[in-house]
C-alpha positions in Angstrom: -84.3 -31.5 -37.9 -81.1 -31.0 -39.8 -82.0 -27.0 -40.4 -82.0 -27.7 -35.9 -78.8 -29.0 -36.1 -76.8 -25.8 -38.7 -78.9 -23.5 -36.0 -77.0 -25.1 -33.2 -73.9 -25.3 -35.1 -74.2 -21.2 -35.9 -74.9 -20.8 -32.1 -72.1 -22.7 -31.2 -69.8 -20.7 -33.5 -70.6 -17.5 -32.2 -70.0 -18.2 -28.6 -66.9 -19.8 -29.1 -65.7 -16.6 -31.2 -67.6 -14.2 -28.2 -65.7 -16.3 -25.7 -62.5 -15.9 -27.7 -63.2 -12.6 -28.4 -63.7 -11.8 -24.5 -60.5 -14.1 -23.7 -58.7 -11.7 -26.3 -59.4 -8.4 -24.5 -59.3 -9.6 -21.0 -55.3 -10.5 -22.3 -54.9 -7.0 -23.9 -56.3 -5.3 -20.8 -54.1 -7.0 -18.5 -51.1 -6.5 -20.4 -51.7 -2.8 -21.1 -51.9 -2.6 -16.9 -48.7 -4.1 -16.0 -47.4 -2.0 -19.0 -48.8 0.8 -17.2 -47.7 -0.2 -14.1 -44.3 -0.6 -15.2 -44.0 2.8 -16.3 -45.8 3.9 -13.2 -42.9 1.6 -11.4 -40.3 3.5 -13.4 -41.5 7.3 -13.5 -41.5 6.5 -9.7 -37.6 5.3 -9.7 -37.0 8.3 -11.7 -38.2 10.5 -9.4 -36.5 9.3 -6.2 -34.0 8.9 -8.3 -33.7 12.4 -9.4 -34.8 13.7 -5.2 -31.8 11.6 -4.3 -29.6 13.6 -7.0 -31.4 16.9 -5.9 -30.0 16.2 -2.1 -27.0 17.6 -0.5 -24.8 15.0 0.9 -21.7 15.0 3.0 -19.6 12.5 4.1 -16.6 12.8 6.9 -13.5 11.4 7.5 -11.0 11.9 10.5 -10.0 14.8 11.1 -13.1 16.1 9.1 -15.9 14.9 11.7 -17.2 18.0 12.9 -17.2 20.2 9.4 -21.1 21.0 8.6 -22.1 21.8 4.9 -22.4 25.4 6.0 -18.7 25.2 7.1 -17.9 24.3 3.6 -20.0 26.2 1.7 -19.5 29.5 3.3 -15.9 29.3 3.8 -13.9 32.0 1.7 -12.3 30.7 -0.5 -9.2 32.0 -3.2 -9.1 30.4 -6.6 -5.9 28.6 -7.1 -5.8 26.6 -10.1 -8.1 25.6 -12.5 -8.4 22.7 -15.3 -10.9 21.9 -17.6 -12.5 19.3 -15.0 -12.3 21.2 -11.8 -11.7 24.5 -9.7 -9.0 24.2 -6.3 -9.3 26.6 -3.8 -7.6 27.4 -0.8 -10.8 28.1 1.8 -10.5 29.6 5.1 -12.7 28.8 7.4 -13.9 31.5 10.0 -16.5 31.0 13.4 -15.2 28.5 15.7 -12.7 26.6 13.0 -11.2 31.0 12.3 -7.7 30.4 10.8 -8.2 26.7 9.7 -6.9 26.2 6.4 -8.3 23.7 3.6 -7.8 22.8 -0.1 -10.9 22.5 -1.7 -11.2 20.6 -4.6 -14.4 21.4 -7.3 -15.3 19.2 -10.0 -17.7 20.2 -12.4 -20.8 18.3 -13.0 -20.2 17.4 -16.4 -16.9 16.0 -15.7 -17.6 13.9 -12.2 -19.3 10.5 -12.1 -22.7 10.1 -10.7 -22.7 10.0 -7.1 -23.9 6.3 -6.7 -20.7 5.6 -8.9 -17.6 7.7 -7.0 -19.3 6.9 -3.3 -17.0 3.6 -3.0 -14.1 5.2 -4.4 -14.4 8.3 -1.6 -14.9 6.3 0.6 -11.4 4.2 -0.1 -9.9 7.9 -0.6 -11.3 8.7 2.8 -9.6 6.4 4.5 -6.5 6.7 3.3 -3.3 8.2 5.7 0.2 8.9 5.5 2.3 11.5 6.7 3.6 11.8 3.3 -0.1 12.1 1.8 -2.1 15.2 1.4 -5.6 13.7 3.5 -9.1 14.3 2.7 -11.5 14.7 5.1 -14.5 15.1 3.8 -16.7 15.2 0.0 -19.8 17.4 -0.6 -21.8 16.5 -3.5 -24.4 19.0 -4.1 -28.0 19.1 -5.7 -26.6 20.3 -9.3 -24.2 17.2 -9.7 -21.6 19.4 -8.2 -18.8 18.4 -6.1 -16.1 19.0 -3.4 -13.2 17.5 -1.7 -11.9 18.9 1.4 -8.9 18.4 1.8 -6.5 19.1 5.3 -3.1 21.2 5.4 -3.2 22.1 8.6 -0.6 20.6 9.6 1.8 21.4 6.2 0.7 25.1 7.3 1.8 24.8 11.1 5.3 23.4 9.7 5.7 27.7 8.7 6.2 29.1 5.5 8.8 29.0 3.1 10.6 32.1 1.9 9.9 32.7 -2.0 13.4 33.5 -3.7 15.2 32.7 -6.2 15.7 33.2 -10.1 16.3 29.7 -11.3 13.0 28.7 -10.7 11.0 27.2 -13.9 8.5 29.0 -15.2 5.6 26.6 -14.3 6.5 26.9 -10.9 6.4 30.6 -10.6 3.1 30.4 -11.4 2.0 27.8 -8.5 4.3 29.5 -6.3 2.1 32.9 -6.9 -1.0 31.5 -6.8 -0.2 29.2 -3.6 -0.6 30.7 -0.5 2.2 32.8 -1.6 4.7 31.9 1.1 3.0 29.5 3.1 3.1 26.8 0.7 5.2 26.2 -2.4 5.1 23.8 -5.2 8.1 21.2 -5.5 9.8 23.5 -7.7 10.8 26.2 -5.4 13.3 23.6 -4.2 16.3 25.2 -6.4 15.6 28.4 -5.9 15.0 28.4 -2.5 18.1 26.6 -1.3 20.2 29.6 -3.0 23.1 31.0 -0.4 22.8 27.4 1.4 25.8 25.2 1.7 26.2 22.0 -1.1 26.1 19.6 1.5 23.1 20.8 2.3 21.2 20.7 -0.9 22.0 17.5 -1.5 20.6 16.6 2.1 17.3 18.4 1.2 17.1 16.7 -2.5 17.5 13.4 -0.6 14.6 14.4 1.8 12.3 15.1 -0.4 13.4 12.3 -2.7 12.3 9.8 -0.4 9.4 11.2 1.1 7.7 11.1 -2.4 8.8 7.7 -2.9 7.4 7.1 1.1 3.9 8.4 0.1 4.0 6.7 -3.5 5.3 3.3 -2.1 2.3 3.5 0.6 -0.4 4.2 -2.5 1.1 1.1 -4.3 1.6 -1.6 -1.6 1.0 -0.2 1.8 -3.3 -0.7 1.6 -5.6 -3.9 0.7 -5.8 -2.3 -2.4 -3.2 -0.1 -4.5 -4.3 2.9 -5.3 -2.8 4.4 -8.7 -1.9 8.6 -8.3 -2.9 9.2 -12.1 -1.6 12.8 -12.1 1.9 13.1 -10.7 3.8 15.8 -11.2 5.8 18.9 -9.3 2.7 20.5 -8.9 1.0 18.1 -6.5 3.8 17.8 -4.4 3.7 20.2 -1.5 6.4 21.2 0.4 6.6 22.6 3.7 9.3 25.3 5.2 11.8 22.0 6.5 11.0 20.5 2.8 9.1 17.4 3.5 6.7 16.5 0.9 3.2 15.8 0.8 1.6 14.4 -2.4 -2.0 15.5 -3.2 -4.8 14.8 -5.5 -4.0 10.8 -5.8 -6.8 8.9 -7.6 -8.5 11.9 -8.4 -8.9 11.0 -12.0 -11.4 7.5 -10.0 -13.6 10.4 -9.6 -14.2 11.1 -13.2 -16.3 10.3 -16.3 -14.2 8.1 -18.6 -13.9 11.2 -21.0 -12.4 13.8 -18.3 -10.5 10.9 -16.8 -8.9 10.5 -20.2 -8.1 13.8 -20.9 -6.5 14.4 -17.3 -4.0 11.7 -18.1 -3.4 13.0 -21.4 -3.0 16.2 -20.0 -0.2 14.7 -18.1 1.2 12.9 -20.6 1.7 16.6 -22.6 3.2 18.0 -20.0 6.1 15.0 -19.8 5.4 13.0 -16.9 4.2 9.9 -18.7 6.8 7.9 -20.8 6.0 8.5 -25.0 5.6 5.7 -25.6 2.7 5.1 -22.9 1.2 8.8 -23.8 -1.5 6.9 -25.7 -2.5 4.5 -23.3 -5.7 4.9 -21.7 -5.4 3.6 -18.3 -2.4 4.0 -15.5 -0.9 1.5 -13.2 2.3 1.4 -10.9 4.8 1.9 -13.7 3.4 5.0 -15.3 3.3 6.4 -11.7 7.1 5.4 -11.1 7.7 7.2 -14.5 6.3 10.6 -13.3 8.2 10.2 -10.0 11.4 9.9 -12.0 10.9 12.8 -14.3 10.0 15.0 -11.0 13.4 13.6 -9.7 15.0 14.8 -12.8 13.2 17.9 -12.3 14.9 18.5 -8.8 18.3 17.8 -10.0 18.3 20.0 -13.4 16.0 22.8 -12.4 14.5 22.3 -15.9 11.1 21.6 -16.9 10.1 18.6 -18.4 9.2 19.8 -21.7 11.4 23.0 -22.7 9.6 24.8 -25.1 12.0 27.1 -26.4 14.8 24.1 -26.9 18.6 25.7 -28.3 19.7 23.7 -31.7 21.8 21.0 -29.6 19.4 20.4 -26.8 16.6 18.1 -26.8 12.9 19.7 -25.9 12.3 16.6 -23.6 13.9 16.6 -20.1 14.6 12.9 -20.1 15.9 13.2 -23.7 18.4 15.6 -23.0 19.9 13.9 -19.5 20.2 10.5 -21.9 22.0 12.4 -24.1 24.4 13.5 -21.7 26.2 10.4 -22.2 28.1 8.2 -19.1 28.5 11.2 -17.4 26.0 14.3 -16.8 27.5 17.4 -17.9 27.2 20.6 -16.4 25.1 21.3 -18.5 22.4 18.7 -17.5 21.6 20.2 -13.7 21.6 23.7 -12.5 24.7 26.1 -12.3 23.7 26.1 -8.8 24.0 22.1 -8.6 27.0 21.7 -11.2 30.2 22.4 -9.1 29.0 19.4 -6.2 28.2 16.8 -8.9 30.6 13.5 -8.7 29.3 10.9 -11.4 
């Protein structure tokens, strides 16, 4: 009888062990299948994302509704500016858009954010319209991560050409004038040279026009929108002039399209060129105040005809333009302003 009980216990033990082993195997197989399904879903999602990235996308805004990818990519372009994060082209559209000029800003894939990261910014920038701002008409994202911003300059072009002249133009502006549509669009710095030979009163009228125009465009970015837009890279080379000396601010908000490292590089470059307060050069962000400081430096450029950074200052001259003005004391001396303007300043 006892022997039968032992056999029964042994059978029950074996059955329990077998049942437990079966349950464990079942759980293992379920977990394995679940992990496999997750891996498959992840791979499918990555493949889908890869397919999305490999697609061409074109977003158009007011003025560019009829643009196509073919129009943009096949437009003959001329390089007019380069930076570490992109290249600026002057594009001449052909066919039904013969004679139409636009600026194409190419952003390198390694420097720009992913499409899903910048699409909101693109829509925001594309909706900004003001008569002192260069509008964004279209945005193209290519299969390899490349991006193109299409800016309209038709209105500036139709205003006519500004003749290039004058020896007072700072060297940085000579470069801009040389490559920037030659006698069609010039950088802000050509003002000093372009004014030679005109009456003093006219010079001040033009200075006033440009100053107010830049301020109006910047004010619209800061206060005229639902959410303030910081330019982030405001400098004289990003202000275009037509033949009537009307200013147009370009490249606003561009830092928002770059990845953190490229965006920081842009800000550091702006500081190195003298458009940021020395105490803010290491700051890793921009704000309305940094734009206002840049505007002040631009106005000093206009007044003096000198660059923000003087690479070869004299013994009694500061290399940084704002410091040079401060050192002039309560009165701005003739040494602080361009020779063509000195005779008409009364402060």
